[in-house]
N, C-alpha and C positions, 0 to 999 in steps of 0.2 A: 486311949491310943489303940488303934487297930493294927493288928499284925497281919501283913500279907505274906503269904508263903511264896517264895520265888520258885518259878517253874524251872525244871531242868531243861537243858538243851534237847534232850530226848523227847520230852513232852511237847516242846515247841515244834520240833521236827515232825512228830506224829500228827499234831494239829494241822500243820501246813500240808502234809501228805493227804490227810482227810479232805481238806478244802480243795486241793487239786483234783482228787478223785471225784468229788461231788461236781465240780465244774465240768470235768470230762464227761461224766454220765449225763449231765444236763445238755451238753452240746451234742454228744454222739449217740446217746441212748436210743433215739428213734431210728437211727441209721443202722445200728447193729442188730443182726438177727438174734432171736433168743437162743441161748446155748442149749444144746441137747447132748446127752451122753453119747459117746461113740461106741458104746457096747451095752449089751444086756446080758448080765451074768446068768440070770435064771433061764433065759432062752438060749444061752450059749452062742450068741451072735455078736458079730462085730460089724460096724459100719465102715466100709472101705473109704479110703481117701478119694475124693471126687473133685474134679475141676470142670466147670461149665463155662463155655465160651460161645459168644454169639457172633455170627457173621451176617452179612446182608441177606443171605438166602437160607441159612440153616443154624441150628443149635448143635454144638458139638460137646459131648460129655465124655470125659476121660476118667476111667476108674482103675485104681490100683488093686489088682486081685492076685496077690502072691499065693502060691500053693494051691492053685485051682486048675482043673482041666477044662479045656474049651468046651467039650461036649456036656459038661455039667452046669454051664452057665445058663441061667434063664432070665430073659429080658422081656418085659411086657411094657407096652406104651399106650397111652391115650393121647388126646390132643394137648393135654396140659400137665402130664406127669409120666415119669418112667420109673419102673420098679425093677431092681436088679437083685438076683439071688444066686448064690454060688456056694455049694458045699466045698469045704477044703479037703485036700487029699489026706492030710493028717491033722490031728487035733493040735491047735495052737494054744500054747500054755504061757500065761504071764505069771512069773514068780513074784512073791511079795517084795514090795519096795517100801521100806520104812515100817512103822508100827501100825499104821491104819489099814493099808491095802492087804488083801488076802490073795492067795493063789486062785487063778481063774482059768478055765479052759473054754475054748471056743471052737466050733466046728462048722460054722456057716457065716458067709458075708451076706448082709442084707442092707439095701439102701433104697429109699424112695426120693426121687429128685423132682421137685416142683419146677415146671418150666416157665420162663418169663413171658413167652408168647405161645400161641396155638401152633401146633405142628401137624404134619400129615404122617401119622404113625405107620400107615401101610407102605410108605415109601422109605422108611428108615433102613439104614444099613449098620451092621455092627462087625467089628474086626477085633480079634484077640491075638496079641503077639507079645511074647516075653513078659507075661504077667500083667499086661495093660490092656484093658478093654476100651475101645473107642466106639462111641455110638454117634452117628450123624443123622439128625432129624431135620428134613426140609421144613421150612416154615410154611404155614398155611397161607395161601394167597388170599388177601382180604378183598381185592378188587382187580379189575383188569383195565389196562390202558387201551382205549379204543382209538385207533388211528383215524384221523379225519382226512378224507381224500378230496 
């Protein structure tokens, strides 16, 4: 006579949760970008929150840059990427939260944004107001429409 151990409700629930996670990863895995850390403690840098939106004629990037002066912001652009760097006015400190995290200090924001289409960087505009940087990059025209007369 074999004895089968009954599994607890918690074990069954954990098994179900693992199955759902596997199914979600199989379905959504290729669509989700790889996670990257939003900070680098050794280089004392933070990645600012960034939002990219595309219109018919341009790419608009909005970047949250608290504790930064406009004259300290550096933006560089190529046809397919934008680099943003801005030192903070004061050192930003994150205190420990829980047993694993340690205190960390940051003094610069740095972010590289890969663009979904080619742009004309020489025609780009940037505006900084109330801690928000907005960069507007006109899309590169791939072809011209020729009117037929």
